[in-house]
C-alpha positions as CSV (number, residue, x, y, z in Angstrom):
1,M,-33.7,-15.0,21.4
2,S,-33.0,-18.7,21.7
3,G,-33.4,-20.8,18.6
4,V,-34.5,-23.8,20.6
5,A,-38.2,-24.5,20.4
6,P,-40.0,-24.8,23.8
7,P,-40.8,-28.3,24.9
8,F,-44.5,-27.8,24.4
9,A,-44.2,-26.6,20.8
10,P,-46.3,-28.7,18.4
11,V,-44.4,-30.9,16.1
12,K,-45.8,-32.2,12.8
13,P,-45.7,-36.0,12.3
14,A,-42.8,-37.1,10.2
15,A,-45.2,-38.2,7.5
16,L,-46.4,-34.6,7.0
17,A,-42.9,-33.0,7.1
18,P,-42.4,-33.2,3.3
19,F,-45.5,-31.1,2.9
20,R,-43.7,-28.1,4.5
21,I,-42.0,-27.7,1.2
22,R,-44.1,-25.7,-1.3
23,N,-43.0,-27.7,-4.4
24,Y,-43.9,-31.0,-2.8
25,R,-47.4,-29.7,-2.0
26,F,-47.9,-29.5,-5.8
27,Q,-46.0,-32.5,-6.9
28,W,-47.7,-35.0,-4.6
29,P,-51.2,-34.4,-5.9
30,A,-49.9,-34.3,-9.4
31,D,-48.4,-37.7,-9.0
32,L,-51.5,-39.0,-7.3
33,F,-53.8,-37.9,-10.2
34,T,-51.4,-39.4,-12.7
35,S,-51.3,-42.8,-10.9
36,W,-55.1,-42.8,-10.5
37,A,-55.5,-42.2,-14.3
38,F,-53.0,-44.9,-15.1
39,E,-54.9,-47.5,-13.1
40,M,-58.3,-46.4,-14.5
41,E,-57.0,-46.6,-18.0
42,T,-55.5,-50.0,-17.5
43,L,-58.8,-51.4,-16.2
44,I,-61.1,-49.6,-18.7
45,L,-59.0,-50.5,-21.8
46,G,-58.3,-54.1,-20.7
47,W,-62.0,-54.7,-20.2
48,F,-62.9,-53.1,-23.6
49,V,-60.4,-55.2,-25.5
50,L,-61.4,-58.4,-23.8
51,V,-65.1,-57.8,-24.4
52,E,-64.6,-56.7,-28.0
53,T,-62.1,-59.4,-29.1
54,R,-62.7,-62.2,-26.5
55,S,-59.0,-62.9,-26.8
56,V,-56.8,-63.4,-23.8
57,L,-53.8,-63.2,-26.1
58,L,-54.7,-59.7,-27.2
59,L,-55.3,-58.8,-23.6
60,T,-51.8,-59.8,-22.6
61,V,-50.4,-58.0,-25.7
62,L,-52.2,-54.8,-24.5
63,A,-50.7,-55.2,-21.1
64,S,-47.2,-55.6,-22.5
65,L,-47.6,-52.5,-24.7
66,N,-47.7,-50.4,-21.6
67,Y,-44.0,-51.2,-20.9
68,V,-42.5,-51.0,-24.4
69,G,-40.7,-47.8,-23.3
70,T,-38.8,-49.5,-20.5
71,L,-35.8,-50.0,-22.8
72,I,-35.6,-46.3,-23.7
73,A,-36.1,-45.0,-20.1
74,P,-32.4,-44.0,-19.8
75,V,-32.9,-41.7,-22.8
76,F,-35.6,-39.9,-20.9
77,G,-33.2,-39.6,-18.0
78,V,-30.7,-37.9,-20.3
79,I,-33.4,-35.5,-21.5
80,G,-34.4,-34.7,-17.9
81,D,-30.8,-34.0,-16.9
82,R,-30.6,-31.6,-19.9
83,I,-33.9,-29.7,-19.9
84,G,-35.0,-30.2,-16.3
85,H,-37.1,-32.9,-14.7
86,R,-40.1,-30.6,-14.0
87,D,-40.4,-29.6,-17.6
88,L,-39.9,-33.1,-18.9
89,L,-42.6,-34.5,-16.5
90,A,-45.0,-31.8,-17.5
91,M,-44.6,-32.6,-21.2
92,M,-45.0,-36.3,-20.5
93,R,-48.3,-35.7,-18.6
94,A,-49.5,-33.4,-21.3
95,S,-48.9,-36.1,-23.8
96,Y,-51.0,-38.5,-21.7
97,A,-53.8,-36.0,-21.7
98,V,-53.7,-35.7,-25.5
99,L,-53.7,-39.4,-26.1
100,A,-56.5,-40.0,-23.6
101,A,-58.5,-37.2,-25.2
102,T,-58.1,-39.0,-28.5
103,L,-59.5,-42.2,-27.1
104,M,-62.3,-40.3,-25.4
105,T,-63.3,-38.6,-28.7
106,L,-63.2,-42.0,-30.5
107,A,-65.3,-43.6,-27.8
108,L,-67.9,-40.7,-27.7
109,T,-68.3,-40.8,-31.5
110,G,-68.6,-44.5,-31.6
111,H,-65.4,-45.1,-33.7
112,L,-63.3,-46.7,-31.0
113,T,-61.9,-50.2,-32.0
114,P,-59.4,-52.5,-30.4
115,F,-56.9,-51.6,-33.2
116,Y,-57.0,-47.9,-32.3
117,V,-56.6,-48.8,-28.6
118,M,-53.5,-50.9,-29.4
119,V,-51.9,-48.1,-31.5
120,I,-52.6,-45.3,-28.9
121,V,-51.5,-47.5,-26.0
122,S,-48.3,-48.3,-27.9
123,V,-47.5,-44.6,-28.2
124,M,-48.3,-44.0,-24.5
125,G,-46.2,-47.0,-23.6
126,L,-43.1,-45.4,-25.0
127,V,-43.4,-42.6,-22.4
128,R,-45.3,-44.0,-19.4
129,P,-42.6,-46.3,-17.9
130,S,-40.3,-43.3,-17.4
131,D,-42.9,-41.4,-15.3
132,L,-41.9,-43.1,-12.1
133,G,-38.2,-42.4,-12.6
134,V,-38.6,-38.8,-13.6
135,R,-40.9,-38.0,-10.7
136,G,-38.4,-39.6,-8.3
137,A,-35.6,-37.5,-9.7
138,L,-37.7,-34.4,-9.3
139,V,-38.5,-35.2,-5.7
140,A,-34.8,-35.6,-5.0
141,N,-34.2,-32.1,-6.5
142,I,-36.8,-30.3,-4.6
143,M,-36.5,-31.9,-1.1
144,P,-33.8,-31.3,1.6
145,H,-31.6,-34.3,2.2
146,H,-33.0,-35.1,5.7
147,L,-36.6,-35.3,4.3
148,L,-35.9,-37.5,1.4
149,I,-36.9,-40.8,2.9
150,G,-40.3,-39.4,4.1
151,A,-40.9,-37.7,0.8
152,I,-40.2,-40.8,-1.3
153,S,-42.3,-42.9,1.1
154,V,-45.3,-40.5,0.9
155,S,-44.9,-40.3,-2.9
156,R,-45.1,-44.0,-3.2
157,T,-48.6,-43.9,-1.5
158,T,-49.9,-42.3,-4.7
159,M,-49.2,-45.6,-6.6
160,D,-50.4,-47.8,-3.8
161,S,-53.7,-46.0,-3.3
162,A,-54.2,-45.8,-7.0
163,R,-54.1,-49.6,-7.3
164,I,-57.0,-49.7,-4.8
165,A,-59.1,-46.6,-5.4
166,G,-58.2,-45.9,-9.0
167,A,-59.1,-49.3,-10.2
168,L,-62.4,-49.3,-8.3
169,S,-63.4,-45.8,-9.5
170,G,-62.5,-46.7,-13.0
171,A,-64.6,-49.9,-12.9
172,G,-67.5,-48.0,-11.3
173,L,-67.5,-45.2,-13.9
174,F,-67.2,-47.7,-16.8
175,A,-70.0,-49.8,-15.5
176,A,-72.3,-46.9,-14.8
177,L,-71.6,-44.5,-17.7
178,G,-69.7,-46.4,-20.4
179,I,-66.2,-46.0,-21.8
180,G,-66.7,-42.5,-23.3
181,P,-67.8,-40.7,-20.1
182,A,-65.4,-42.7,-18.0
183,Y,-62.6,-41.3,-20.2
184,I,-63.7,-37.8,-19.5
185,A,-62.6,-38.4,-15.9
186,V,-59.3,-39.8,-17.1
187,V,-58.6,-36.8,-19.3
188,G,-59.5,-34.5,-16.4
189,L,-57.0,-36.2,-14.1
190,Y,-54.2,-35.9,-16.6
191,L,-54.9,-32.2,-17.2
192,A,-55.0,-31.5,-13.5
193,A,-51.7,-33.4,-13.1
194,T,-50.1,-31.4,-15.9
195,V,-51.1,-28.1,-14.3
196,L,-50.0,-29.1,-10.9
197,T,-46.6,-30.2,-12.2
198,L,-46.1,-26.8,-13.9
199,C,-46.8,-25.2,-10.5
200,V,-43.6,-26.8,-9.2
201,V,-40.8,-24.2,-9.2
202,A,-37.7,-25.8,-10.7
203,P,-34.6,-25.4,-8.4
204,A,-32.3,-22.6,-9.5
205,K,-29.1,-23.6,-11.1
206,P,-25.9,-21.6,-11.6
207,H,-26.0,-19.6,-14.8
208,P,-23.6,-21.2,-17.2
209,T,-21.1,-19.4,-19.4
210,D,-21.6,-19.2,-23.1
211,E,-18.7,-21.6,-23.6
212,L,-20.3,-24.2,-21.2
213,I,-23.6,-23.8,-23.1
214,D,-21.9,-24.5,-26.4
215,A,-20.1,-27.5,-25.0
216,T,-23.4,-28.9,-23.6
217,L,-25.2,-28.5,-26.9
218,R,-22.4,-30.2,-28.8
219,R,-22.3,-33.1,-26.4
220,S,-23.8,-36.2,-27.8
221,P,-26.9,-37.6,-26.0
222,L,-25.4,-41.1,-26.5
223,R,-22.3,-40.0,-24.7
224,D,-24.4,-38.7,-21.8
225,L,-26.2,-42.1,-21.7
226,R,-22.8,-43.9,-21.6
227,Q,-21.6,-41.6,-18.8
228,G,-24.8,-42.3,-16.8
229,I,-24.4,-46.1,-17.1
230,A,-20.7,-45.9,-16.3
231,Y,-21.5,-43.6,-13.3
232,V,-23.8,-46.3,-11.9
233,W,-21.4,-49.1,-12.5
234,T,-18.4,-47.4,-10.9
235,T,-20.4,-46.4,-7.7
236,P,-20.6,-49.4,-5.4
237,R,-23.7,-48.3,-3.4
238,M,-25.7,-47.6,-6.6
239,R,-24.4,-50.8,-8.3
240,A,-25.6,-52.9,-5.3
241,A,-29.0,-51.2,-5.3
242,M,-29.3,-51.7,-9.1
243,W,-28.5,-55.5,-8.8
244,I,-31.2,-55.9,-6.2
245,A,-33.7,-53.9,-8.3
246,F,-32.9,-56.2,-11.3
247,L,-33.3,-59.3,-9.1
248,V,-36.7,-58.4,-7.8
249,N,-38.0,-57.2,-11.2
250,L,-36.9,-60.5,-12.7
251,T,-38.1,-62.9,-10.0
252,A,-40.3,-61.4,-7.4
253,F,-42.7,-59.1,-9.2
254,P,-43.9,-61.8,-11.7
255,M,-45.0,-63.9,-8.7
256,S,-46.5,-60.9,-6.9
257,N,-48.5,-59.6,-9.9
258,G,-48.2,-61.2,-13.3
259,L,-49.0,-64.8,-12.3
260,L,-51.9,-64.0,-10.0
261,P,-54.7,-64.8,-12.6
262,Y,-53.1,-68.2,-13.3
263,I,-52.7,-68.9,-9.6
264,V,-56.3,-68.0,-8.8
265,R,-57.9,-70.0,-11.6
266,D,-55.7,-73.1,-11.7
267,I,-54.4,-73.4,-8.2
268,Y,-57.2,-72.2,-6.1
269,G,-60.0,-72.8,-8.5
270,A,-61.5,-69.4,-7.8
271,G,-62.9,-66.6,-9.9
272,Q,-62.5,-62.9,-10.4
273,P,-63.5,-61.8,-6.9
274,A,-60.7,-63.8,-5.4
275,L,-58.3,-62.2,-8.0
276,G,-59.5,-58.8,-6.8
277,Y,-58.9,-59.7,-3.2
278,L,-55.4,-61.0,-3.8
279,S,-54.4,-57.9,-5.9
280,A,-55.9,-55.5,-3.4
281,S,-54.1,-57.3,-0.5
282,F,-50.7,-56.8,-2.1
283,A,-51.5,-53.1,-2.7
284,I,-52.8,-52.6,0.8
285,G,-49.7,-54.1,2.3
286,S,-47.6,-51.9,0.1
287,L,-49.6,-48.8,1.2
288,I,-49.1,-49.7,4.9
289,G,-45.3,-50.1,4.3
290,S,-45.1,-46.7,2.6
291,M,-47.0,-45.0,5.3
292,A,-45.0,-46.7,8.1
293,L,-41.7,-45.7,6.6
294,S,-42.8,-42.1,6.1
295,M,-43.4,-41.9,9.9
296,I,-40.1,-43.3,11.0
297,G,-36.9,-41.3,10.9
298,G,-33.2,-42.3,11.1
299,V,-33.6,-45.5,9.2
300,R,-30.5,-47.2,7.8
301,V,-31.8,-47.7,4.3
302,A,-29.0,-50.1,3.2
303,R,-29.8,-52.6,5.9
304,L,-33.5,-52.0,5.5
305,M,-33.2,-52.8,1.7
306,I,-31.5,-56.1,2.4
307,G,-33.8,-57.2,5.3
308,A,-37.0,-56.2,3.4
309,T,-35.8,-58.1,0.3
310,V,-35.2,-61.2,2.3
311,M,-38.7,-60.9,3.9
312,W,-40.3,-60.4,0.5
313,Y,-38.8,-63.6,-0.9
314,A,-39.7,-65.5,2.3
315,M,-43.3,-64.4,2.0
316,L,-43.4,-65.5,-1.6
317,L,-42.0,-68.9,-0.7
318,V,-44.8,-69.3,1.9
319,F,-47.4,-68.0,-0.6
320,A,-46.3,-70.8,-3.0
321,Q,-47.1,-73.4,-0.4
322,V,-50.5,-72.2,0.9
323,Q,-53.7,-73.8,-0.5
324,T,-56.4,-71.4,0.6
325,V,-57.3,-67.9,-0.5
326,P,-57.4,-66.3,3.0
327,A,-53.9,-67.6,3.7
328,A,-52.7,-66.3,0.4
329,I,-54.2,-62.9,1.1
330,A,-52.2,-62.7,4.4
331,C,-49.0,-63.7,2.6
332,L,-49.5,-61.2,-0.2
333,M,-50.2,-58.4,2.3
334,L,-46.9,-59.1,4.0
335,A,-45.2,-59.4,0.7
336,G,-46.6,-56.0,-0.4
337,F,-45.4,-54.5,2.9
338,S,-41.9,-55.7,2.4
339,Q,-41.9,-54.9,-1.3
340,S,-42.7,-51.3,-0.5
341,L,-39.8,-51.0,2.0
342,T,-37.5,-52.6,-0.6
343,M,-38.4,-50.2,-3.4
344,I,-38.3,-47.1,-1.3
345,S,-34.9,-48.1,0.1
346,I,-33.5,-48.6,-3.4
347,A,-34.9,-45.2,-4.5
348,V,-33.5,-43.4,-1.5
349,I,-30.0,-45.0,-1.9
350,L,-29.9,-44.0,-5.6
351,M,-31.1,-40.5,-5.1
352,R,-28.8,-39.8,-2.1
353,T,-25.8,-41.2,-3.8
354,A,-26.3,-39.7,-7.3
355,S,-25.0,-36.3,-8.2
356,E,-27.8,-33.8,-9.1
357,H,-26.5,-33.8,-12.8
358,F,-26.9,-37.6,-13.0
359,R,-30.1,-38.2,-11.2
360,G,-32.3,-38.5,-14.3
361,R,-29.9,-40.9,-16.0
362,V,-29.6,-43.0,-12.8
363,M,-33.4,-43.4,-12.5
364,G,-33.6,-44.1,-16.2
365,V,-31.1,-47.0,-15.8
366,R,-33.1,-48.1,-12.8
367,M,-36.2,-48.5,-14.8
């Protein structure tokens, strides 16, 4: 019997191809629920701290606490390479649920204060920045090589959609029910994400000998970390991708996200609705980019990374010159589109190039 499919056989769109893999059908909704909960928490806690303290300084401190774990992200990469990315990701998401449940309990009992919020967000901020890198390493482990671009593109839609729908749902629940009931939904999302992550079957690895087990246990985590950094630095493709990631994190993302409140208030003389429109336009453009790339096959990711990065900076230069909100919305939508192509290309290059035993450390260094 011929193995060639008849010409009339139905073919799934490229965007749906990753869902043929059982593990991906569990990981994608787990990532989606986690991203939604992240966005809901950011909005709910930011509004709570601003209302309770009336301090913009404390609001910025709260935002910065979410990223305190960026510097230790390579350590999580080492742990993931040792114990498995599925197990590490499940433990991380279980910790989110425990911390969110603590905030929920304090809110429902009337004992929640900005101080408690700062403390709990500080603890969560040690873990949360590594979530993206660990989930990317897990996707690379469970997906065939030819489906990796589509899988990472579709995975990125979880973050893009969360910036739109997660923030809106968090605001709606907070306004309608208050912080305590709103946090019940956040805890539920984290618990669902944890269960779905545990449903992912970790890829089987060769059974190591007793001598190899002893050598692994004796090996220093610091040595593993140094090996990961050296591995990235001595691999030209990964080193180039890392430099571009560093460049956009340093110069492009602050203009795309962090400076928007200042731009809206002091440049355009507008209020919160305009800020919402600008933020949403960047997220919508990013979502369109993720979906478009998931439907296209045979992309040369290295060239795409360079071209999309140039387009991103070009749109930001135009954005810096426009004087009206509608024009700014158009620029940010195109910037979000090119940003998505850039970040997906970087992730694909890193995951395709990295050895399976180094993927966690590579993504940790990337963060």
